[in-house]
N, C-alpha and C positions, 0 to 999 in steps of 0.2 A: 504493500500500500504506499502511495506517495505521501510526502508529509504535507502536501497541501490538501490530500483528501482526508487525512487524519484532523486538519484544522477545521475543514468543513464539517466534518462529522460532529467535531467538540462544539462548534459554533451553533449547528442546528440542533443538537441536544440542549444546550443552554437556552435558546429561543423557544424550545417546544413548550416547556413549562414556565410561562412567564412570570406567574404570580410568585412560585417558589423560588425562581431564579432572583426575582427583584427582592424577595425578603432577604435572601442569602447576601445579595449584594449591599443591602442597606446595613446588614451587621458589619460587613467590611468598611462601608462608608464611615459609620459611626466609629469604628476601631480606628480607622485612620486618621480621621478628623481628631479624636481624642488625642493621639499621639503627638499629631502635628501641633495642635493647640498647646498642649501642656510642655513640650519641648519649645515652643517658640515664645511662651512666657518666661521660660528659663533664660532663653537667648535675649529677650527684651530686658529682663532684670540685669543681667550681666551688662548688656550695652548700655542701660540707664546708669548703672552704677560706674562704668567706665566714663560716660560723658559728664556725670556729676564731678568725678574726681578730676577729671581733665580740665574742668573749667578752673580748678586750683592751680593749675600749671601742668607742665609736660609730664606724662607717664614715664618718660624715659630719663628723666632727672634724677639724681641721687645726691643729697646733701650730706657733706660729710663734716665731722667735728673730732675735736681731741677726746680721748676717752681717758678721764682722770680717775675713773674708778668704776665700781658696779656694786649692786647689791648681793650680799651672800644668800643664796636660796634657802639655806638651813636656817641661819640666824635672823635674816631680814635686815642686816644691818650693812651700813654703806662701807665698803673697804676701798681706802685710796690705793691707787696703782702705784707699784714701785716705781715704774719707769713708764712717762707719759710720751708717746710718739707725737712728736711736733706736726703742726701743718707748715710746711716750707716747700721749697722748690724740688728737694729731693722727694718728698712725699708725691708731689705731683708727677713726677718722672716715673716713679713707681707704680702710681695708679694707672699712668697712661700704657703701661706695659700689659695691663689685663686684657684678655680677650674680649672682644665685644665693647671696649670703650671707644668712643669716638673723640671726645673732647673732655678736657679737664681745666677749669679755670678757678683761681682764687676769688673769694668774695669777700669784701670789705665795707663797712658803712662809714659814711663820711659824718662823724660825730660833731664836727664843727661848722658844717656848711649850713646854717640855719636859714638863709636867705639868699634867693637868686634876684638879682637886680637887673633890671632892662632899661638902658638909657637914663639911669638915674631918676626914671619916672614910676616904673611899676615894679612890683615885686611879686614872689611867691613866697608864701610862708611855709617854712620846714619841708622843703623837697627832701625826699628821701634818696641821698646820693648813694650810690653803690659803685664799689670799684670791682671792675671786672678785667679779666686779660682781652684787652683791645683786638689782638690778633686773633682771638678765638670766638669772638661775638657772632660771626657768621655760622661757626660750626655748632654754636650752642642753639641755634634755630631761632634766633631773633629776626624779625622782618620789618621794613620801614615802609611807611606810607609817604614819607616826604625825606628827601636827602639820601643819606647813606648811614650804614653801620660804621661803628668804630672798626678800625682795622690798623696794620703795622704803623701808618702814618701818625696814629695818634698815641702811641706808647710813650709814656711819660711826660703827655702834655695834659691841659686841664680842658680840652675838648670833651664835650658830652653828647649823648643823645637823650631826648626826653620822651617819656611814655606819652601816649595819645591824650591822657586826661589833662595833663599839666598845662598845656597851652589855654586850658578854660580858665585857670586859676588866678590869672595876674588881677592885682588890684591897685589903685593910685597910691603910690607912695606917700603922697600928702594928704591923703583922705584922713581926717580926724575923727569922723563919725563912724564908730565902731559897726553900726547897723548898716553901713554902704559898703563896708569890705566884703570882696568875693572871698568866702573861705570853702575849701574842699567841695568844690563843685564836680558833680560828676555826670559825664557825658553820656547821652542815651545813644542806643544802637543807631549807626547810620547818621549821626549828627556831625556836620561837617566842622573841621577846626575853624574857631573864629578868627586866626591869624597865622602866617606862616613865620614860625619862630628861627627857621634856619639862616644862620647869618655867616656860613662858612665863607662865602664870597661877598659879603656885603659889609663894607666897613662902617656904614651909617648906624648899624644896629651893633651895640656891644652889652656883653653880659658881665656881671661883677658878681663874686660870691664872698659872703661874709658872714659872721656870727652875729653882728650887730644890728638890732631892730630898728634903730634910729638912723642908721647909715643913710646919707643924702636925703634925710627928711627934715631935717632942721638945723638949729644952732649947734655949732662945734664945741664940745668942752676941751678948751685949750690947755686946762691944766693937767691934763691925762695924756698918756702917749696916743699917737694917732691911730684911729681904727683903720685897719688895712682891709682891703678887698681885692681880689685877684681876677682877672679878666679871663675868659675862656669863651670858646666858639660852640655853638650848636650846630651840629652837623647832620642831624637827623631827627625825625619824629617815628616811634614805633607805631605798628599797626593797633588798632582798637582792641583791648582785652577785655570782652564781655564776659566778666566773671560769673554772672547770674544769668546771662542771656540777654539782659536788657540795658544795663549800665556797665560803665567802666569805672571802677573804683582805684585804679592804680595811681600811685603818688611817687614813682620812681624816676631818677635820672641816673644814666650809667656813665661812668668815666673809667679810663684806663685806670688800673689799680695802683700803678706806680706813680702816676700823676695825683690819684686821690690821697694817697698816703702821704705824699711830700705836702700837697695843699693843707691837709688836715693838721698836720705839725706846725705849719707856719701859721695857721689860724690859731692853733693852741697858744704857741709862743705869744702871739699878738693879744690874745684875750688875757693871759697871764700878766703881761706888761701893763696893760689898762686897769686891771684890777688890783695891782700890787700894793697901791698905795692904802688898801683898806686895813691891811694888818702891818704895813711896814715892809713888806717883804714879797718876794714873788710867790704867786699861788700856782700850785701845780694840780691841776684837775685831772689830768691823765686821759690818753687816748684809749689806751686798753687794746692795742692791736693783738697782742698775743698773751701769753702767760709769762710771768717771771718765776714760776715755781721752780725749786731746784731740783725737782724730779724729772723735768723735761730733759730727754735725751740730747735735744738740739734747741736752738732758738726758735721759738713758736713765732711765726711771722703773720699768719692769716687767720681771721675769725673762724671761717669755713672755707670748703671747696664745692664747686658744683660740678658734678660729672654727668656727661650726657653718653648714654649708652646707643647703639646703632639700632637696637631691635627692642621692643617692649618685652619680648619674650625672654630676653637675656638680663634684665633688669636685676631680678632677685638673685641669680646666679653671681652677677658682678657684685651687687652688695654684700653677699657673703664673703666674697673674695676680699672686699675691703674691710670688712669686720675682722676678719682673720688677720689683718695687718694691724690690728688692736685700735682701731677707729670706731667712733659711734656714726651710725648712718640713719637716715631715714628716707623715705620715698612716698610718691604717691601711690606706686604700687603696693606699697605696705598696706594703706588704707583700703586700696581696692581689694586686695586679697583677704583683709579681715571682713569687709563687707560680704563678700562672695563666700567665706566660711560660715558667715552667720545665717545665710540664706540657703545653705547647702541642704539642709534637712528639708526644707519646703520644697526646693526645686526636685529632690529625690522623690518626696510624695506625689508631686505632679506628674513626674516620670512614670511611678508605679500606677497611677490611675489610668495613663494612657495604655500601658503593658496589660492591665487587667482587661480593658476594652478589647484589644487586639486579640488576647487569648480567647475571649468569647466570640469573637468573630471567626476564629480559626475551629472552634467546635461546631459553629454553625455551617462552615464549609463542609466538614467532615460529614456532618450529619446528611447534609444534601446530597453528597456524592454517594453515601452508603443507600440512602434510599433510591436513589437513581439506578444502582446495580439490581436492587429488587425489583424494580419496574422493568428493567431492560435485560432480565436473565434470559429470556429466550432468544433474544437479540444476539446478546453475546454467545450463547450456544450456536446460533446459526454462523456466525462470523468465524468460530472455530472451525466447524465443520466444512466451510468452504476454502479452509486453508490459510486463514488470517492468522498473522504471527503474533504472538503474545506480547511482544514488545510494542506492537501497533495498537492492540487493544489497551495495554497500560498507557500508553502516550497519548491516546485519545480522552482518557479520564483525566490525566494530568493536565493537558491542554484545556480541557474545560475547566478545570480547578484554577488553572493559571488566568483564564479569561475573567473568571469571578473576580480574582484578586485585582487584576489590571483594571476592569471597570470600577471596582469598588474603590480602587486607590486614587484613580483620577477624579471620580465624583466626590470623594472624601476631601482631597486637596481643595476642589471647588468651594465646598461647604467650610473647611477651614479659613479659607480666605475672607469668606463673609463673616465668620465669628471672630476673626482677628480684626476685621474692620471695625465691628460693632466694641470690642473691646478697647480699641485705641481712641475711638470716639468718646466712650464712657470715660477714658482717662484723662482727657483733655482739660486742662486746668489743674491737672495733679491729683484731683480726688482718688481715683482708682489705683493710679500709678503709686501714690504716697502710701497706699494701705500695703503695697509689697516692699516698702521701703525705699523708693525711687524718688529721688527730689530734683532731678535734672530738668532744666526748663524744655518743654516740647518733647520729653521722652515718650516713646511708643512701648505699651505694655507688651505688645506681642510682635514679634518680628519673625518672618517666614523668609529665610534665605532660599535660593535657588537649590543648594545642595541638600536642603530639607525636603523639598518636593520630590526630587529624585530619589532620595533615600526612602522616603515615604512609598512611593510606586514600587521600588525593587522589594521594600519589606511587605507590602501588600501581596505583591506577586509571589515572593518567596513563601509567605504564610499559606496562601493558596495551593501551591504546589505540594508543599509538606503536608497540609490538612489532606490533600487528596491522594498522597502517596498510598496509605493503606487501604482505601477503596479500590484504588487501581491494581494493586496487588492481589486483592481479594478477588477481584473481576477475572484475572488470569487464571486464578485456582478453581474457578467453577468447572465442573464436569461437563463436557460438550452434550453427552447423551442426555444427563439429568437436566441441563438447562433447556435443552429443546421441547422436554416433555412438560416444562413449566408453563402453565397457561397466565 
């Protein structure tokens, strides 16, 4: 018997008893839809968690700190480390050698740059100046909407890049009414910049950085040392960072770390001289770049390091390698892993529900095929008498079971898309999604990727074939003579 004949026989038998075939297919439809929807909710939860954490920062980033000690798990007491590994250039080079690391940059906060002054007319209060390796800024994944990123040209200089939100925060330096001052303004999604702050090639615009809130705003106290401000250039503006999907709360300005450390020390010295007459001696407030503890193996230069990993799948492995070097680390992948672990039981329950539904569908297919054998006993006997091969008879039943699985699987996928659409509509605004612990803006509760569609059809077909295996074997074992006598 030709393969096409086997398929035609199987299809005609499937269509012969439409009501029973429809009910059997319905079982597969429900089982397929249940599996797809339960898995899609698990996928949606993982994607929602990932989007939520990604809004806090790049999932590939790892922050590295010195490890000064640890808690003893048995006693619960803090134990000081005998030797503390410092964050310095040697540490940076060692971390760069770890497989999967794309870039490493020291990070530093400018403790004394309290005011950014523009043309002695406008100022930004307390911009968060951060030192970064200018040559690595592009590798760290930063992007600009205006100008350029810091690069090798800016190493050791006072040039800087502003976050998207800072150009919205300028206020008149001569304004005395506190109510009229612009403070901590948050740009909304898609809001255009109020001005172009880039002045790399525009000498008519100049920026100064100082610690003094009264700089250029009034009379100068000539009895004290002169307040100093240092000039720098804005070379770029970063793309908008919508941390909650609607607003940009960023407040950072980035400068090469060598330039920032030098500038911070100069501003500290100036502030100390300015206030030295309060106690009749120089005041040392202290920058606190590293640690002066005697148990550091070398001089500690940086507050922390930022490590960028090539692939998110390698973040935890790289993080473990850095921990083994006796450093403290944290990353957004840590939080993502914790959230996924907390919901692992729920996702397991959802998967189990889908599996049970599929098991019930398998029983339904097996029952249908067994009943088909009893109804077609005489037909099977005649096929044997006229010389039909056993493998063809077996194949006919298996193909019929596979048809049930394929049809049910395809219809089940169609049903699952409808249910998925309804679930996502219900989760708009955060209500239903938040009940599953997803707080990402615009997150979908149910996500059905293409691979899940293909897997569902293959699974439904496989379940159909496996369920039809016993009835097919049973059909080949019938006695031809006894089958012919059957009415």
